[in-house]
C-alpha positions as CSV (number, residue, x, y, z in Angstrom):
1,M,55.0,83.9,144.5
2,S,52.0,85.3,146.4
3,S,51.4,84.1,150.0
4,D,48.5,86.1,151.4
5,G,48.2,84.1,154.6
6,E,50.2,81.9,156.8
7,N,50.0,78.2,156.1
8,P,49.5,75.7,158.9
9,A,52.7,74.4,160.4
10,V,54.1,71.4,158.6
11,S,56.5,68.9,159.9
12,A,60.0,69.5,158.4
13,E,60.9,65.9,158.8
14,P,58.2,63.7,157.1
15,N,58.5,60.0,157.3
16,Q,59.8,59.1,153.8
17,T,61.1,55.9,152.3
18,G,64.4,56.2,150.5
19,H,65.0,53.4,148.0
20,T,68.2,54.5,146.3
21,P,71.5,55.8,147.3
22,I,71.3,59.2,149.0
23,A,74.7,60.7,149.2
24,K,76.3,63.4,151.3
25,K,74.8,66.2,149.3
26,G,72.5,64.3,146.9
27,T,75.1,63.2,144.4
28,H,73.3,60.0,143.6
29,A,70.0,59.3,142.1
30,H,67.1,58.6,144.5
31,L,64.1,56.4,143.8
32,D,61.2,56.8,146.2
33,A,58.0,54.7,146.4
34,N,56.2,57.2,148.6
35,P,54.2,60.1,147.3
36,P,56.2,63.3,146.8
37,P,56.0,65.9,149.6
38,S,54.0,69.1,149.2
39,Q,55.7,72.3,148.2
40,N,55.2,73.5,151.8
41,V,57.0,70.5,153.2
42,M,59.7,70.8,150.6
43,N,60.2,74.5,151.5
44,L,60.6,73.5,155.2
45,L,63.1,70.8,154.3
46,L,65.2,73.3,152.3
47,A,65.1,75.8,155.1
48,E,66.4,73.0,157.4
49,E,69.1,72.0,155.0
50,T,70.4,75.6,154.8
51,K,70.0,76.4,158.5
52,G,73.1,78.2,159.7
53,R,74.3,78.8,156.1
54,Y,72.9,82.3,155.6
55,V,75.8,84.7,156.6
56,G,74.7,88.2,157.3
57,P,73.5,90.8,157.6
58,L,76.3,92.3,155.5
59,P,76.1,96.1,154.9
60,V,75.0,96.8,151.4
61,Q,78.1,98.8,150.5
62,D,80.3,95.9,151.6
63,F,78.1,93.7,149.5
64,F,78.7,95.9,146.5
65,K,82.4,96.3,147.1
66,N,83.1,92.6,147.7
67,Y,80.9,90.9,145.2
68,M,79.7,93.4,142.6
69,P,82.7,95.5,141.6
70,C,82.0,98.2,139.1
71,D,84.0,101.2,137.8
72,Q,80.9,103.3,137.2
73,E,80.3,105.9,140.0
74,V,77.0,107.3,138.7
75,Y,73.9,105.1,139.1
76,T,70.8,106.5,137.5
77,G,67.7,105.5,135.6
78,L,65.4,104.7,138.6
79,D,61.9,106.0,138.1
80,L,61.0,107.4,141.5
81,E,57.4,108.1,140.6
82,Q,56.8,104.5,139.7
83,L,58.7,103.3,142.7
84,S,56.3,105.4,144.9
85,K,53.5,103.2,143.7
86,V,55.1,100.0,145.2
87,A,54.2,98.8,148.7
88,T,51.4,101.3,149.2
89,P,49.0,100.8,152.2
90,G,46.9,97.7,151.7
91,Q,48.4,96.8,148.4
92,R,48.3,93.2,147.3
93,E,51.6,91.5,146.4
94,Q,50.7,91.0,142.7
95,D,50.0,94.7,142.4
96,M,53.6,95.5,143.4
97,Y,55.1,93.9,140.3
98,E,54.1,96.3,137.5
99,P,55.2,99.6,139.1
100,F,58.4,98.0,140.3
101,I,59.3,96.8,136.8
102,A,58.6,100.2,135.5
103,S,60.8,101.8,138.2
104,I,64.0,99.8,137.5
105,K,64.0,99.2,133.8
106,G,66.0,102.5,133.2
107,C,68.8,101.1,135.4
108,L,69.4,98.0,133.2
109,T,71.8,97.6,130.3
110,N,70.9,94.9,127.8
111,M,68.6,93.2,130.3
112,T,64.8,93.0,130.7
113,V,62.6,92.3,133.7
114,V,59.7,89.9,133.1
115,D,56.7,89.2,135.3
116,T,56.8,85.4,135.7
117,S,54.5,85.1,138.6
118,K,51.8,83.4,136.5
119,H,54.1,81.3,134.4
120,S,55.6,78.4,136.3
121,A,58.5,76.1,135.4
122,Q,57.9,72.4,136.0
123,I,60.7,71.3,138.3
124,G,60.1,67.6,138.9
125,P,56.7,67.3,140.7
126,F,56.8,71.0,141.6
127,E,55.9,74.2,139.8
128,L,58.2,77.0,140.6
129,K,57.5,80.6,139.6
130,P,59.6,83.5,140.9
131,D,57.6,86.8,140.8
132,L,60.0,88.6,138.5
133,C,63.0,87.4,136.5
134,L,65.8,89.3,134.8
135,Y,66.9,88.0,131.4
136,K,69.4,89.1,128.8
137,T,67.2,90.9,126.4
138,A,68.4,88.7,123.5
139,D,67.2,85.6,125.4
140,I,63.6,86.5,126.0
141,T,61.1,84.5,124.0
142,S,58.0,84.7,126.4
143,A,57.0,85.4,129.9
144,V,57.4,81.7,130.9
145,T,59.8,81.1,133.7
146,D,63.0,79.6,132.3
147,F,65.6,78.8,135.0
148,S,68.1,77.8,132.4
149,T,68.5,81.4,131.0
150,M,67.5,83.8,133.8
151,E,70.2,86.1,135.1
152,M,68.5,86.6,138.5
153,W,65.1,86.5,140.1
154,I,63.2,88.7,142.5
155,E,60.7,87.5,145.2
156,F,58.1,89.7,146.8
157,K,56.1,89.5,150.0
158,A,53.5,92.0,150.9
159,N,53.3,91.1,154.5
160,N,56.1,91.5,157.0
161,A,55.1,88.2,158.6
162,W,56.9,86.5,155.7
163,E,60.3,88.1,156.4
164,P,62.9,85.3,156.4
165,F,65.6,87.2,158.4
166,E,65.8,89.5,161.4
167,D,68.5,92.1,161.5
168,P,70.0,93.2,164.9
169,Q,69.6,96.8,165.8
170,G,72.5,99.2,166.4
171,G,75.2,97.8,164.1
172,I,76.7,95.5,166.7
173,S,79.4,93.0,165.8
174,G,81.8,90.5,167.3
175,K,81.0,89.0,170.7
176,Q,77.9,91.2,171.1
177,L,76.5,90.0,167.8
178,K,77.1,86.4,168.8
179,E,75.3,86.9,172.1
180,H,72.4,88.7,170.2
181,F,72.0,85.9,167.7
182,A,72.0,83.3,170.5
183,Q,68.8,84.9,171.8
184,Y,67.4,86.3,168.5
185,P,68.6,84.2,165.5
186,F,69.2,85.9,162.2
187,E,67.1,83.2,160.5
188,K,63.6,83.8,161.8
189,D,62.2,80.7,163.4
190,T,58.6,81.2,162.5
191,T,56.8,78.9,160.1
192,N,56.4,81.7,157.6
193,G,60.0,82.7,157.9
194,K,61.1,79.1,157.2
195,Q,58.6,78.9,154.3
196,T,60.1,82.0,152.7
197,R,63.7,80.8,153.2
198,G,62.8,77.4,151.7
199,Q,61.0,79.0,148.8
200,I,63.9,81.3,147.8
201,T,66.4,78.5,148.3
202,S,64.3,76.4,145.8
203,Y,64.6,79.2,143.2
204,A,68.4,79.6,143.8
205,L,68.8,75.8,143.5
206,A,66.8,75.6,140.3
207,Q,68.7,78.4,138.7
208,I,72.2,77.3,139.7
209,G,71.3,73.6,138.9
210,S,69.9,74.5,135.5
211,Q,72.9,76.4,134.3
212,F,76.7,76.2,134.4
213,R,77.1,78.6,137.3
214,R,79.5,79.2,140.1
215,F,77.2,81.6,142.0
216,A,74.1,83.7,141.6
217,F,72.4,86.8,142.9
218,S,68.8,87.5,143.9
219,L,66.6,90.2,145.5
220,V,64.0,89.6,148.2
221,I,61.4,92.3,148.8
222,V,59.2,92.2,151.9
223,K,56.7,95.1,151.7
224,D,58.8,98.3,151.8
225,R,62.1,96.7,152.6
226,A,64.6,94.8,150.5
227,R,67.8,92.8,150.8
228,F,70.3,91.3,148.3
229,I,71.5,87.7,148.4
230,R,74.5,86.0,146.8
231,W,74.2,82.2,146.6
232,D,77.0,79.6,146.2
233,R,77.7,76.0,147.2
234,A,78.6,76.9,150.8
235,G,75.5,78.8,151.5
236,A,74.2,82.4,151.0
237,I,75.5,85.9,151.8
238,V,72.7,88.1,152.9
239,S,72.8,91.9,152.9
240,T,71.3,94.2,155.5
241,Q,67.7,95.1,155.0
242,F,67.0,98.6,153.7
243,K,63.9,100.7,152.9
244,Y,64.2,101.0,149.2
245,K,61.7,103.9,148.9
246,E,63.7,105.9,151.4
247,E,67.1,104.8,149.9
248,P,66.3,104.5,146.2
249,Q,69.9,105.1,145.3
250,V,70.8,101.7,146.8
251,L,68.3,100.0,144.6
252,A,69.5,101.9,141.5
253,E,73.1,101.0,142.3
254,F,72.4,97.3,142.6
255,F,70.7,97.1,139.2
256,C,73.2,99.3,137.4
257,R,76.0,97.3,138.8
258,F,74.4,93.9,138.1
259,S,73.5,94.6,134.5
260,R,77.0,95.9,133.8
261,L,78.9,93.0,135.4
262,S,80.6,90.6,133.0
263,P,79.0,87.1,132.7
264,V,81.8,85.7,134.9
265,K,81.2,88.2,137.6
266,R,77.5,87.4,137.5
267,G,78.4,83.8,138.3
268,H,78.6,82.1,134.9
269,D,81.1,79.3,134.5
270,E,82.8,79.9,131.2
271,S,84.8,76.8,131.3
272,V,81.6,75.1,129.9
273,R,80.1,76.7,126.8
274,P,78.1,75.7,123.7
275,A,80.2,73.9,121.2
276,A,79.7,76.4,118.5
277,D,83.0,76.0,116.6
278,L,82.7,72.3,115.5
279,L,82.2,71.3,111.9
280,Q,79.0,69.5,111.2
281,D,80.8,66.2,110.4
282,V,82.5,66.4,113.8
283,E,79.3,67.1,115.6
284,R,77.7,64.0,113.9
285,E,80.6,61.9,114.9
286,I,80.4,63.0,118.5
287,R,76.7,62.3,118.7
288,G,77.2,59.0,117.1
289,E,79.9,57.9,119.6
290,L,77.7,59.0,122.5
291,G,74.5,57.6,121.2
292,L,72.8,61.0,121.0
293,D,69.9,62.2,118.9
294,A,70.8,64.3,115.9
295,D,69.5,67.5,117.4
296,T,71.1,67.2,120.8
297,P,73.0,70.3,121.7
298,L,76.7,69.8,122.4
299,F,78.9,71.6,124.9
300,A,82.7,72.1,125.3
301,Y,84.1,71.2,128.7
302,D,87.5,72.5,129.7
303,V,89.4,70.2,132.1
304,P,92.6,71.3,133.9
305,V,95.8,69.5,132.9
306,D,98.4,71.7,134.6
307,E,96.8,73.9,137.3
308,N,100.0,76.0,137.7
309,K,100.2,76.8,134.0
310,K,96.4,77.1,133.7
311,K,96.6,74.5,130.9
312,T,93.4,72.7,130.0
313,L,92.1,70.1,127.5
314,T,88.6,70.4,125.9
315,F,86.1,67.6,125.8
316,Y,82.8,67.5,124.0
317,G,79.4,66.1,125.1
318,P,75.8,66.9,126.0
319,R,74.7,68.7,129.1
320,P,74.8,66.6,132.3
321,P,71.7,64.3,132.3
322,C,71.3,64.6,136.1
323,P,71.7,68.2,137.4
324,P,72.6,68.7,141.0
325,R,69.7,68.4,143.4
326,S,71.0,70.2,146.5
327,L,72.2,73.8,147.0
328,I,74.8,73.0,149.6
329,G,77.7,70.6,149.0
330,R,79.6,69.0,146.2
331,S,76.8,69.0,143.6
332,T,78.4,66.4,141.4
333,R,77.5,66.0,137.7
334,T,78.9,63.1,135.6
335,L,78.5,62.2,132.0
336,P,80.3,60.5,129.0
337,V,82.2,62.9,126.8
338,C,84.4,62.6,123.8
339,E,88.2,63.1,123.9
340,M,89.3,64.6,120.6
341,S,92.4,64.2,118.4
342,G,93.7,66.4,115.6
343,I,95.9,69.4,115.3
344,S,93.4,71.7,113.6
345,K,89.7,72.4,113.4
346,E,89.4,70.7,110.0
347,K,91.2,67.5,111.2
348,L,89.5,67.2,114.5
349,C,88.0,63.8,115.2
350,V,86.9,61.6,118.1
351,H,89.7,59.7,119.8
352,R,87.6,57.9,122.5
353,V,84.7,58.1,124.9
354,V,85.7,59.0,128.4
355,Y,83.9,59.8,131.7
356,L,83.7,63.4,133.0
357,K,83.1,64.4,136.6
358,D,82.3,67.9,137.6
359,T,82.1,68.6,141.4
360,W,82.5,71.2,144.1
361,R,85.0,69.3,146.2
362,V,85.4,69.9,149.9
363,D,88.2,72.5,150.1
364,A,90.1,71.7,153.3
365,K,93.8,71.9,154.0
366,E,94.0,68.2,154.8
367,M,91.6,67.2,151.9
368,Q,93.3,65.9,148.8
369,P,91.7,66.8,145.5
370,E,90.3,63.7,143.8
371,S,92.7,64.1,140.9
372,D,95.7,63.9,143.3
373,V,94.1,60.8,145.0
374,Y,93.9,59.0,141.6
375,R,97.5,59.8,140.9
376,K,98.5,58.3,144.3
377,L,96.3,55.2,143.7
378,E,97.9,54.7,140.3
379,E,101.4,55.1,141.7
380,A,100.5,52.4,144.3
381,K,99.1,50.1,141.5
382,V,95.7,49.8,143.2
383,P,93.5,47.5,141.1
384,N,89.9,48.0,140.1
385,I,89.9,51.8,139.9
386,A,89.1,53.9,136.9
387,P,92.1,55.0,134.8
388,F,92.9,58.7,135.4
389,I,93.4,61.0,132.4
390,C,93.5,64.5,133.7
391,G,91.9,66.9,136.2
392,G,92.3,69.5,138.8
393,D,90.9,72.6,140.4
394,F,89.8,75.7,138.5
395,K,91.1,79.2,139.3
396,G,89.4,82.6,139.0
397,C,86.2,84.3,140.0
398,G,83.9,82.1,142.0
399,A,86.1,78.9,141.7
400,K,86.1,78.8,145.5
401,T,83.0,79.4,147.6
402,E,82.9,82.8,149.2
403,T,80.2,82.3,151.9
404,N,82.5,80.3,154.1
405,Q,85.2,82.9,153.8
406,L,83.0,85.7,154.9
407,A,81.7,83.6,157.8
408,T,85.2,83.5,159.4
409,E,85.5,87.3,159.6
410,E,85.8,88.7,163.2
411,R,82.8,90.9,162.7
412,W,80.5,87.8,163.2
413,G,82.1,86.7,166.5
414,G,82.3,83.1,165.3
415,V,78.5,82.8,165.2
416,W,78.5,80.9,162.0
417,G,81.1,78.3,163.0
418,D,83.2,76.5,160.4
419,L,81.2,76.4,157.2
420,T,82.5,73.8,154.8
421,A,84.4,75.4,151.9
422,H,84.1,74.0,148.4
423,A,86.3,74.4,145.2
424,L,85.3,73.7,141.6
425,H,87.0,70.5,140.5
426,R,86.8,68.6,137.2
427,L,88.4,65.4,136.1
428,I,88.4,62.8,133.3
429,L,88.5,59.1,133.8
430,G,89.2,56.6,130.9
431,V,86.2,54.3,131.4
432,V,82.5,54.4,131.0
433,G,80.4,51.9,132.8
434,R,77.0,50.9,134.2
435,G,75.8,51.8,137.6
436,L,76.0,48.9,140.1
437,V,72.2,48.6,140.3
438,F,72.1,47.7,136.6
439,F,73.7,44.3,137.2
440,K,73.0,41.6,134.6
441,C,72.9,38.8,137.3
442,T,73.4,38.4,141.0
443,K,76.8,36.9,140.4
444,E,77.9,40.1,138.5
445,L,76.5,42.1,141.5
446,A,78.6,40.1,144.0
447,Q,81.7,40.1,141.7
448,S,81.5,43.9,141.3
449,V,81.3,44.4,145.1
450,L,84.2,42.0,145.5
451,D,86.3,43.8,142.9
452,S,85.5,47.1,144.7
453,M,86.4,45.7,148.1
454,R,89.8,44.6,146.6
455,A,90.4,48.1,145.4
456,H,89.5,49.5,148.8
457,W,91.8,47.0,150.6
458,H,94.8,47.7,148.4
459,A,94.2,51.5,148.6
460,Y,94.1,51.1,152.4
461,N,97.3,49.0,152.6
462,D,99.4,50.2,149.6
463,A,98.4,53.8,149.3
464,Q,97.4,54.4,152.9
465,I,94.1,55.9,151.8
466,L,90.6,55.2,153.3
467,H,87.7,55.7,150.8
468,R,85.0,56.7,153.4
469,D,82.1,56.8,151.0
470,V,81.3,53.2,149.9
471,S,77.9,53.2,148.4
472,A,75.9,51.7,145.5
473,G,76.4,54.9,143.6
474,N,80.2,54.7,143.8
475,I,80.6,51.3,142.2
476,I,80.3,50.9,138.4
477,I,80.5,47.9,136.2
478,T,82.5,47.9,133.0
479,N,81.4,46.2,129.8
480,S,83.5,43.2,130.7
481,G,81.7,42.8,134.1
482,Q,84.5,44.2,136.2
483,G,83.6,46.3,139.3
484,L,85.4,49.6,139.8
485,L,85.4,51.7,143.0
486,I,85.0,55.4,142.0
487,D,84.4,58.7,143.8
488,W,87.5,59.1,145.9
489,D,86.9,62.8,146.7
490,L,85.9,62.2,150.3
491,S,88.8,59.8,150.9
492,K,91.3,60.4,153.7
493,P,95.0,59.6,154.1
494,L,95.5,57.4,157.1
495,S,98.0,59.9,158.5
496,V,95.1,62.4,159.0
497,T,93.3,61.7,162.2
498,T,91.5,65.0,162.8
499,K,87.8,65.5,162.0
500,R,87.9,67.7,158.9
501,R,84.3,68.9,158.4
502,R,81.2,69.6,160.5
503,D,79.1,67.3,158.3
504,R,79.1,63.6,158.3
505,T,81.0,61.8,155.5
506,G,79.2,59.1,153.7
507,T,76.0,58.0,152.1
508,W,73.3,57.6,154.7
509,Q,71.8,54.3,153.6
510,F,75.2,52.6,153.5
511,M,76.9,54.2,156.5
512,S,77.8,52.0,159.4
513,A,75.5,51.9,162.4
514,A,78.4,53.1,164.5
515,L,78.8,56.3,162.4
516,L,75.1,57.0,162.2
517,R,74.7,56.7,166.0
518,N,77.7,58.9,166.9
519,I,78.5,61.9,164.8
520,F,81.8,62.3,166.6
521,A,83.0,58.7,165.8
522,Q,86.2,58.4,163.8
523,H,85.7,56.8,160.4
524,K,87.6,53.5,160.3
525,L,88.2,50.5,158.0
526,E,85.5,48.6,159.9
527,D,82.9,51.2,158.9
528,D,83.7,50.9,155.2
529,N,83.7,47.1,155.4
530,E,80.2,47.3,156.9
531,S,79.2,49.7,154.1
532,F,80.1,47.0,151.5
533,L,77.7,44.7,153.2
534,H,74.9,47.3,153.2
535,V,75.5,47.9,149.5
536,L,75.2,44.2,148.7
537,A,72.2,43.6,150.9
538,W,70.3,46.8,149.9
539,S,70.9,46.1,146.2
540,T,69.7,42.5,146.5
541,I,66.6,43.3,148.5
542,R,65.7,46.4,146.4
543,Y,66.4,45.0,142.9
544,V,66.2,41.2,142.9
545,P,62.7,39.7,142.5
546,S,61.7,37.8,145.6
547,T,58.8,36.7,147.7
548,L,58.8,40.0,149.5
549,S,55.8,42.1,148.6
550,S,56.3,45.7,147.4
551,D,55.0,47.0,150.7
552,A,57.2,44.7,152.8
553,C,60.2,45.5,150.7
554,A,59.6,49.3,151.1
555,A,59.0,48.9,154.9
556,H,62.3,47.0,155.4
557,L,64.3,49.4,153.4
558,R,62.7,52.3,155.2
559,E,63.3,50.8,158.6
560,V,66.9,49.6,158.1
561,Y,68.4,52.1,155.7
562,D,66.5,55.3,155.9
563,S,65.3,55.7,159.4
564,S,66.5,58.5,161.6
565,S,65.6,60.4,164.8
566,T,66.5,63.7,166.4
567,I,68.2,63.7,169.8
568,L,69.1,67.1,171.3
569,G,68.9,68.7,167.9
570,T,71.2,66.2,166.3
571,I,70.1,63.8,163.6
572,V,71.1,60.2,164.4
573,G,70.3,56.7,163.1
574,G,71.7,53.2,162.8
575,N,69.7,51.7,165.6
576,A,67.8,49.4,163.3
577,K,71.0,48.2,161.7
578,A,72.6,47.5,165.0
579,D,69.6,45.8,166.6
580,K,69.1,43.5,163.6
581,F,72.8,42.6,163.6
582,G,72.4,41.7,167.3
583,A,69.3,39.7,166.8
584,N,70.6,38.0,163.6
585,T,67.7,39.4,161.6
586,Y,69.6,41.8,159.4
587,I,68.7,39.7,156.3
588,P,64.8,39.3,156.4
589,K,63.2,36.0,155.8
590,F,62.4,35.7,152.1
591,E,63.3,33.7,149.0
592,L,64.5,34.9,145.7
593,S,62.3,34.1,142.6
594,K,65.4,32.5,141.1
595,P,67.5,30.8,143.8
596,S,71.0,32.3,144.1
597,P,74.0,31.8,146.4
598,I,73.9,35.5,147.1
599,L,71.5,34.9,150.1
600,D,73.9,32.4,151.6
601,L,76.8,34.9,151.0
602,L,74.9,37.7,152.7
603,K,74.3,35.6,155.8
604,Q,78.0,34.7,156.0
605,L,79.1,38.3,155.6
606,V,76.7,39.5,158.3
607,S,78.0,37.1,161.0
608,P,80.9,39.2,162.4
609,F,78.9,42.4,162.8
610,S,76.9,41.3,165.8
611,A,80.1,41.6,167.9
612,R,80.6,45.2,167.0
613,Y,77.2,46.2,168.5
614,M,77.1,44.0,171.6
615,D,78.7,44.6,174.9
616,S,82.3,43.4,175.0
617,P,82.9,40.3,177.3
618,S,83.4,41.1,181.0
619,Y,86.6,40.4,182.9
620,E,84.9,37.4,184.6
621,E,83.9,35.9,181.2
622,R,87.5,36.3,179.9
623,E,88.9,34.6,183.0
624,I,86.6,31.6,182.5
625,Y,87.4,31.5,178.8
626,E,91.2,31.6,179.4
627,G,90.8,28.8,182.0
628,I,89.0,26.5,179.6
629,K,91.5,27.3,176.9
630,L,94.4,26.6,179.2
631,A,92.9,23.3,180.4
632,V,92.4,22.1,176.9
633,S,95.9,23.0,175.8
634,T,97.6,21.6,179.0
635,M,95.9,18.2,178.9
636,N,96.3,18.1,175.1
637,L,92.6,17.5,174.7
638,T,90.9,17.6,171.3
639,V,87.4,16.9,172.4
640,G,87.4,20.0,174.6
641,T,88.2,22.5,171.8
642,G,84.6,23.1,171.1
643,A,84.1,24.3,174.7
644,Y,86.2,27.4,174.1
645,E,85.7,27.8,170.3
646,T,81.9,28.2,170.9
647,H,82.5,30.4,173.9
648,R,81.2,33.9,173.7
649,V,84.7,35.4,174.2
650,H,86.2,33.3,171.4
651,Q,83.4,34.2,169.0
652,Y,83.6,37.9,169.9
653,D,87.4,38.0,169.5
654,L,87.2,36.1,166.2
655,A,84.5,38.5,164.8
656,M,86.4,41.6,165.9
657,E,89.6,40.2,164.2
658,R,87.7,39.7,161.0
659,L,86.2,43.2,161.1
660,A,89.7,44.8,161.5
661,S,90.7,43.6,158.0
662,S,89.1,43.0,154.6
663,K,90.9,39.7,154.1
664,W,88.1,37.5,155.6
665,F,85.4,39.3,153.6
666,I,87.4,39.0,150.3
667,N,88.1,35.3,150.9
668,T,84.5,34.6,151.8
669,M,83.2,36.3,148.7
670,E,85.8,34.5,146.5
671,E,84.7,31.1,147.9
672,S,81.1,31.9,147.2
673,L,81.7,33.1,143.7
674,A,83.5,29.8,143.0
675,R,80.3,27.9,143.3
676,D,78.7,26.6,140.1
677,D,75.1,27.2,141.0
678,W,74.9,30.9,140.3
679,P,72.0,31.7,138.0
680,A,72.8,33.4,134.7
681,A,69.6,35.5,134.1
682,D,68.5,37.1,137.4
683,K,69.2,40.7,136.5
684,A,68.1,43.8,138.4
685,E,64.5,44.7,138.1
686,H,63.6,48.4,138.6
687,N,59.9,48.2,139.0
688,L,59.6,46.1,142.1
689,L,58.3,49.0,144.3
690,T,54.9,50.1,143.3
691,P,53.5,53.4,144.8
692,T,50.4,52.7,146.8
693,D,50.2,55.7,149.2
694,G,48.8,59.1,148.6
695,T,46.4,60.4,146.0
696,L,46.3,59.0,142.4
697,K,48.3,62.1,141.2
698,Q,50.9,61.5,143.9
699,Q,51.2,57.8,142.9
700,R,51.7,58.8,139.3
701,L,54.3,61.3,140.2
702,S,56.1,58.8,142.3
703,S,56.1,56.3,139.5
704,F,57.4,58.9,137.1
705,L,60.2,59.9,139.5
706,M,61.2,56.3,140.0
707,A,61.3,55.5,136.3
708,N,63.0,58.8,135.4
709,Q,65.7,58.5,138.1
710,S,66.4,54.9,137.2
711,S,66.9,56.0,133.6
712,R,69.1,58.9,134.5
713,M,71.2,56.8,136.9
714,S,72.0,54.6,134.0
715,S,72.5,57.2,131.3
716,S,74.8,59.3,133.6
717,T,77.4,56.6,133.1
718,Y,76.4,54.6,130.1
719,P,75.3,56.3,126.9
720,T,72.2,55.0,125.1
721,P,70.6,56.1,121.9
722,S,68.3,58.6,123.6
723,S,69.9,59.2,127.0
724,H,70.8,62.8,126.4
725,S,68.6,64.0,123.7
726,S,67.0,67.4,123.9
727,K,66.0,70.1,121.5
728,R,66.9,73.0,123.8
729,A,70.2,74.7,123.5
730,H,70.6,75.6,127.1
731,S,71.0,73.7,130.3
732,P,68.0,71.8,131.7
733,S,65.9,72.6,134.7
734,P,66.8,70.3,137.5
735,V,64.5,67.5,138.5
736,V,63.2,68.0,142.0
737,E,62.8,64.9,144.0
738,P,61.5,64.1,147.5
739,R,64.4,64.0,149.9
740,T,65.8,61.1,151.9
741,K,69.4,62.2,152.0
742,R,70.1,63.9,155.2
743,L,69.7,67.6,155.0
744,R,73.1,69.3,155.0
745,G,74.7,65.9,154.6
746,D,73.9,64.7,158.1
747,A,71.0,62.2,157.9
748,P,67.9,61.5,155.9
749,S,64.6,63.2,156.5
750,G,62.8,62.8,153.3
751,S,64.4,62.0,150.0
752,G,66.4,63.0,147.0
753,T,66.7,66.7,146.9
754,L,65.8,69.6,144.8
């Protein structure tokens, strides 16, 4: 995309309101009442998210050898005459496209290069249009950008000022390289450099998110120099920059190799494929069970059963309704699918509807795959969890991220640190439910949170596992109204006490104030107990009609759940939560349109948390307290018990005792739910926040995003007649949303993600 001049610097951390769960890496839907950010702001946010995740510069021959293996030794077909017409003095960017296309087309096998610079793809509120795209010749229907079918994209810049990286001179490595990058970072820190990195990241994200891919390749050309990039869920591997007109054989080799690679080695995930072998009657049955339109394309999903024997089962369903919206991280997709029965194609029929989860789990030695966690939870007979059917890691090309592996090589001198590794994991659960925020009444909301807390407490005691990601997006409601605690992929055995990853673990809005304030704090039971409170309070304030105006509601949610600040380069938050706990103002003053005991329950549940965020009693205070307590007990006084039971030390110790267990919270919620004055028809309302900021176009876009995300949050777990309908046979383009989840899983700085 052409950028003839440098844009004014734009803040990479705009003040945004996040009104729906923003997970570690954007695994949950996000509803935002603020106007979407501009494309420039989004580019800067993406550049910030991927900061420190571009590993390079890797010599081009190492790039070819490691990631583009090919038996062919002769690489021909490049038209040098046409190539000489590229990057001539004073040439505009758009004038580079045509001769470049003409120069490389002879290198390609069964692929075609298309100028897509004037034909954008609508990705949420943004229009993305890489300059050139490579498609399989058979897939080309027009010059319109189609992220769901492109094999790779190429981005041009005619001005060196837009170069996103800066290679060190002299081929240094190890300690020297680390010292060099400390003074001259590989990622250029200019506004233009950040804009370019954000721009190319948005293209990579759109492509990988629109397809079933494990990784992808791209080419970035800045005037007369070029470099190759390989993208995966851990980051990007960047080649050295080379002068392609002086070294045309490198360019020829790249395109010859790329077009001759198998689909798997180009990054395609062949464990998901169009369901082309089903009989029409079976297709109709699957669509009927899932509530799909008659023309909805179906896909076959392989799910591991026995990883050692490479045995899989195949399930059928639509494409995921909510593509991943972040390049880095777990990129979770979920949807209902059909489990089949029958011994032959002719006798195949639907057995039942189940829940599929596809994710790039954190791949650490101490980290248990979620399928293994479910097995342990079931062995311990933990209640209120989804029944586990099968699941596991995949093997083969691209099933584990490569960027983190390259980052550990000695050549880099440790400059990249410990990048989080990810592995492709897929599992099936035997239940399909509604998202928590689609509660039918406030009693069902409270009951579902109670059920999930029971699951959490039993897992902690009986299976010795701490969930560590309690959020509104990780609780579902079954048709019978039972709450289930799901998403155990970030859980931790209690025996593991080491910090396992450089990113925070949790969903920003629902993380405890203690964890938000201190990135080095150990995640404890108290933190998850606090998260349950945040889930219940946030869901009530956000979705239950009340006397709060739309603006007041948005302001409260922004202040308490989304706010963050940067201290010495580290994103922190939680001060608003801690301050309001201390001042007893965590629950704002308002009334519900239909009175419900849920407000009284919230006020009760809040009471112990002030102790966690106040100074502990002094030695002198404890001496006085013990003296009063001793005097009362010695003289067998009953009238004096109030003197020590209301004492600050007593109240502090009682609160800390309650926080160290889930028993008090469970008992308190059980007593509240036993009341007979719960209303029966105070369901969640999803239109309580009305966009009022920004231009009319921005307000309309915000309204669209809120309605669209609300719908997708429901349909991702509960099928409806039109929840997955589409007339296209390939994967969808991802919906780009404004961010509020923290970039790179640390803290929020906007919303949603691309």
